[in-house]
C-alpha positions in Angstrom: 19.9 -41.4 -109.9 19.2 -43.4 -106.6 20.9 -42.9 -103.4 22.6 -46.0 -102.2 20.9 -48.1 -100.4 20.8 -48.2 -96.8 21.7 -44.0 -96.7 20.3 -42.4 -93.5 20.5 -38.9 -92.4 20.3 -38.4 -88.8 18.8 -35.4 -87.1 17.2 -34.3 -84.1 13.2 -34.8 -83.6 11.0 -31.7 -84.4 9.1 -29.7 -82.0 6.5 -26.7 -82.6 5.2 -28.5 -85.8 8.3 -28.9 -87.2 10.6 -31.3 -88.6 13.8 -30.6 -86.2 14.6 -27.9 -83.4 17.9 -27.2 -84.8 19.0 -25.2 -87.4 21.7 -27.4 -89.0 19.2 -30.2 -89.0 16.5 -28.2 -90.5 18.1 -27.4 -93.6 20.2 -30.5 -94.1 16.4 -31.8 -94.2 15.5 -29.0 -96.8 18.1 -30.2 -99.2 16.3 -33.5 -98.9 12.4 -32.7 -99.7 13.5 -29.9 -101.5 15.2 -32.2 -104.1 13.1 -35.2 -103.3 15.8 -37.3 -102.7 14.6 -40.7 -101.5 16.6 -40.7 -98.5 15.6 -42.5 -94.9 15.5 -40.0 -92.0 15.9 -40.7 -88.4 15.5 -38.4 -85.5 16.2 -40.6 -82.5 20.3 -40.3 -83.4 23.2 -39.9 -80.8 24.5 -37.3 -81.8 28.0 -38.5 -80.2 28.0 -41.2 -82.5 28.5 -38.4 -85.8 32.1 -38.5 -85.3 32.1 -34.6 -84.3 29.4 -34.5 -81.4 27.0 -32.8 -83.1 23.4 -33.8 -85.6 23.1 -33.9 -88.3 25.2 -36.5 -90.1 24.7 -39.0 -92.8 25.4 -42.2 -93.0 26.1 -44.4 -96.1 26.9 -48.0 -95.3 30.1 -47.3 -92.5 30.6 -43.7 -93.9 29.8 -40.8 -92.1 29.6 -37.5 -93.3 29.2 -34.8 -90.2 27.3 -31.2 -90.8 25.4 -29.8 -93.4 28.6 -29.4 -95.7 29.9 -32.5 -96.1 25.7 -33.8 -96.6 25.5 -31.2 -99.4 28.4 -32.3 -101.3 27.6 -35.8 -100.8 24.2 -35.1 -102.4 25.7 -33.0 -105.1 27.6 -35.8 -106.1 25.0 -38.2 -106.2 23.3 -36.1 -108.4 20.6 -34.2 -106.0 22.3 -30.5 -106.2 19.8 -28.0 -104.9 20.5 -25.3 -107.2 20.6 -26.7 -110.2 18.2 -25.3 -111.4 19.4 -21.7 -111.2 21.1 -19.7 -113.6 25.0 -18.7 -113.2 23.9 -15.2 -112.3 21.4 -16.7 -109.7 23.6 -18.7 -108.1 26.1 -15.9 -107.3 23.2 -14.0 -105.9 22.2 -17.0 -103.7 25.4 -17.3 -102.3 25.9 -13.7 -101.9 22.3 -13.4 -100.0 23.4 -16.5 -97.9 26.1 -14.8 -96.6 24.5 -11.4 -95.9 21.5 -13.3 -93.8 24.1 -15.8 -92.3 26.1 -12.0 -91.1 22.6 -10.9 -89.8 21.0 -13.4 -88.1 23.4 -16.3 -86.8 24.7 -14.4 -83.8 21.0 -13.5 -83.3 20.0 -16.9 -83.5 23.1 -18.5 -81.3 22.1 -15.7 -78.7 18.9 -16.0 -78.1 18.5 -20.1 -78.3 21.8 -20.6 -76.4 23.6 -17.6 -75.1 20.4 -15.9 -73.3 20.7 -17.6 -70.0 17.0 -17.6 -69.0 16.0 -18.7 -72.5 18.6 -21.2 -72.1 18.0 -22.5 -68.9 14.0 -22.5 -69.1 13.8 -23.7 -73.0 16.5 -24.8 -75.4 18.4 -27.2 -72.5 15.2 -29.1 -72.1 14.9 -29.6 -75.7 18.7 -31.0 -76.9 18.1 -32.9 -73.4 15.3 -34.6 -74.1 17.0 -35.6 -77.6 19.8 -37.2 -76.4 20.3 -40.3 -74.6 21.3 -41.2 -70.9 23.6 -40.2 -69.3 24.8 -37.5 -72.1 21.9 -35.7 -71.7 23.2 -34.3 -68.4 25.8 -32.3 -69.8 25.6 -32.1 -73.8 23.1 -29.1 -74.2 25.6 -27.1 -73.0 27.8 -27.3 -75.8 25.6 -25.5 -77.9 26.2 -23.0 -75.2 29.6 -22.9 -75.3 29.7 -22.6 -79.2 26.8 -19.8 -79.0 29.6 -18.0 -76.6 32.4 -18.1 -79.4 29.9 -17.0 -82.2 28.4 -14.1 -80.1 31.8 -13.0 -79.2 33.3 -12.9 -82.9 30.0 -11.9 -84.3 28.4 -9.5 -81.7 32.1 -8.4 -79.5 30.7 -9.4 -76.2 31.0 -12.4 -73.8 27.8 -14.3 -72.8 29.3 -15.0 -69.4 29.4 -11.5 -68.6 26.6 -10.0 -66.8 23.4 -9.2 -68.5 23.6 -5.2 -68.7 26.9 -5.9 -70.7 25.1 -8.3 -73.1 24.4 -5.9 -76.5 21.1 -7.9 -77.5 19.8 -4.7 -79.1 22.3 -4.6 -81.4 21.2 -7.8 -82.3 17.7 -7.3 -82.3 18.2 -4.0 -84.6 20.3 -6.0 -87.6 17.8 -8.8 -87.2 15.1 -6.9 -87.7 16.8 -5.1 -90.7 17.6 -8.2 -92.4 13.7 -9.7 -91.9 12.5 -6.4 -93.4 14.8 -6.6 -96.1 13.8 -10.6 -96.4 10.4 -9.5 -97.1 10.9 -7.1 -99.4 12.8 -9.4 -101.5 10.6 -12.2 -101.3 7.4 -9.7 -102.1 4.7 -12.1 -103.3 6.6 -14.7 -105.1 6.2 -18.4 -104.0 10.3 -18.4 -103.7 12.9 -16.2 -103.3 14.4 -16.9 -107.0 10.5 -16.7 -108.6 8.6 -20.2 -109.2 11.8 -22.7 -108.2 13.7 -23.1 -105.1 16.7 -22.7 -103.9 19.9 -23.1 -101.3 18.8 -19.9 -100.0 15.2 -20.4 -99.6 16.7 -23.6 -97.2 18.3 -21.2 -95.2 16.1 -18.9 -94.6 13.5 -20.9 -94.1 15.6 -22.8 -91.4 16.6 -19.7 -89.8 13.1 -17.8 -89.6 10.6 -20.9 -88.9 12.8 -21.6 -85.6 12.9 -18.2 -84.5 9.0 -17.8 -84.8 8.1 -21.1 -84.1 10.0 -21.7 -81.0 8.7 -20.6 -77.5 11.1 -18.5 -75.5 10.6 -15.9 -72.6 12.5 -13.6 -74.6 12.6 -13.8 -78.5 11.9 -9.9 -79.7 12.5 -11.2 -83.7 9.3 -13.8 -82.8 6.9 -10.8 -83.0 8.5 -8.9 -85.6 8.4 -11.5 -88.4 4.4 -11.8 -87.8 4.2 -8.7 -88.8 6.0 -9.6 -92.2 2.7 -11.2 -93.5 4.3 -13.3 -96.6 7.3 -14.4 -94.4 4.9 -16.0 -92.6 3.2 -17.6 -95.2 6.4 -18.5 -96.4 7.2 -20.4 -93.3 3.6 -22.2 -92.8 3.6 -23.3 -96.6 6.7 -24.9 -96.3 5.9 -26.7 -93.4 2.9 -27.8 -94.4 3.7 -28.9 -98.0 7.1 -30.0 -97.4 7.2 -31.7 -94.2 3.4 -32.5 -93.9 4.4 -35.8 -92.6 7.3 -34.9 -90.6 6.1 -32.0 -88.4 5.9 -32.7 -84.6 4.5 -31.2 -81.7 4.7 -32.8 -77.9 1.8 -30.7 -77.4 -1.2 -31.7 -79.0 -4.0 -28.8 -79.7 -7.6 -29.1 -80.6 -9.3 -28.2 -83.5 -10.9 -24.7 -83.9 -13.6 -23.6 -86.8 -11.3 -22.5 -88.9 -8.5 -25.3 -88.2 -6.0 -26.3 -86.3 -3.5 -24.4 -83.8 -0.6 -26.2 -84.7 1.3 -23.0 -86.3 0.1 -20.4 -83.4 3.1 -18.7 -81.8 3.4 -18.5 -77.7 1.0 -14.8 -77.9 -1.7 -16.2 -80.6 -2.1 -19.6 -78.5 -2.3 -17.4 -74.6 -5.0 -14.9 -76.7 -7.1 -18.0 -77.5 -6.9 -19.3 -74.1 -7.9 -16.3 -72.6 -10.9 -16.1 -75.3 -11.6 -19.2 -74.8 -12.3 -18.6 -70.6 -14.3 -15.5 -71.5 -16.8 -17.9 -73.5 -17.1 -19.9 -70.4 -17.6 -17.2 -68.0 -20.3 -15.9 -70.7 -21.6 -19.1 -70.9 -22.3 -19.4 -67.1 -23.9 -16.5 -67.7 -26.5 -16.9 -70.2 -27.7 -20.1 -68.6 -27.9 -18.3 -64.8 -29.9 -15.8 -66.5 -32.1 -18.4 -68.5 -32.4 -20.0 -65.2 -33.7 -16.6 -63.5 -36.0 -16.0 -66.3 -37.6 -19.5 -66.2 -38.1 -19.5 -62.5 -39.7 -15.7 -63.1 -42.1 -17.2 -65.6 -43.1 -19.8 -63.9 -44.1 -17.7 -60.8 -46.0 -15.2 -63.1 -48.0 -17.7 -64.9 -49.1 -19.5 -61.1 -50.4 -15.5 -60.2 -51.9 -15.3 -63.4 -53.8 -18.2 -63.7 -55.3 -17.8 -60.6 -58.3 -16.3 -61.8 -60.1 -18.1 -64.7 -61.0 -15.0 -66.4 -57.6 -13.0 -66.5 -55.8 -13.9 -69.1 -52.5 -11.8 -70.0 -52.6 -12.8 -73.6 -48.9 -14.9 -73.3 -51.3 -18.1 -72.7 -53.6 -17.2 -75.7 -50.6 -17.3 -78.2 -49.4 -20.4 -77.5 -52.8 -22.0 -77.9 -52.3 -20.4 -81.3 -49.0 -21.7 -81.7 -50.0 -25.1 -80.4 -53.0 -24.8 -83.3 -51.2 -24.2 -86.3 -48.3 -27.2 -85.3 -51.3 -29.7 -85.5 
């Protein structure tokens, strides 16, 4: 079944090689790409036109469907249900697992992206401001901070507006790490969480972990923990590379290395490569200086040894033999 002509999904533009910076937008994109729904995607949208003031939203003609749930219902109705190939038991498990992940990762995601003051002021605010038209970009990102305040207060029991020493970030980190460990064990060596076929659960896990793993925040304890779960890193990179190959975006153009590109590097990995490059530069300069010193010494030594026509040190003689061998 074909989607109606002119249907378009509006999302935030991506960063760090991902197709979107936003969890809700990213999992809506997963719905489209996993099911191969032929729909256009617009990444330069005004969120205030959605009807709810947030992205994503789906527009078909004059009708708008805002938010992930409404978008999913439309795709289900149009013949693109993401869990159609799962058994009844797997569908129930997918829903149960999704609720469990939501309980353990949603508060962490909202706190460290929007609620943690330093992270929000240095990184997240500008990400959303750059993707919101003037003059709304001055105040619109704060709406996410206000939403995070409600989420964290309900799910974690503290107020992000309180002083930092009252923020129970360690509680969020501990729960998130346990969740990641269990996800890693659940995935194992499989391609998808339910074997050889995708599911809505895969879309949810990817959308949470990809952003947390890729984003460049000053304070993000879960990033290195995810890095230690190689199967989850492979899961993130494979979907980003294979499914969103043409939609991933990065504002920083990275140079190629002998082993490939740096498109998927974390901030710590990029810093390591930069220090390694600086070390190589210093080593190269040192090598050139040593070669120059040796060449100068060789020239002086040759001048001293050729002053007498009967005194040879063997070096000139070996050079003559080499020249004869090349002739």
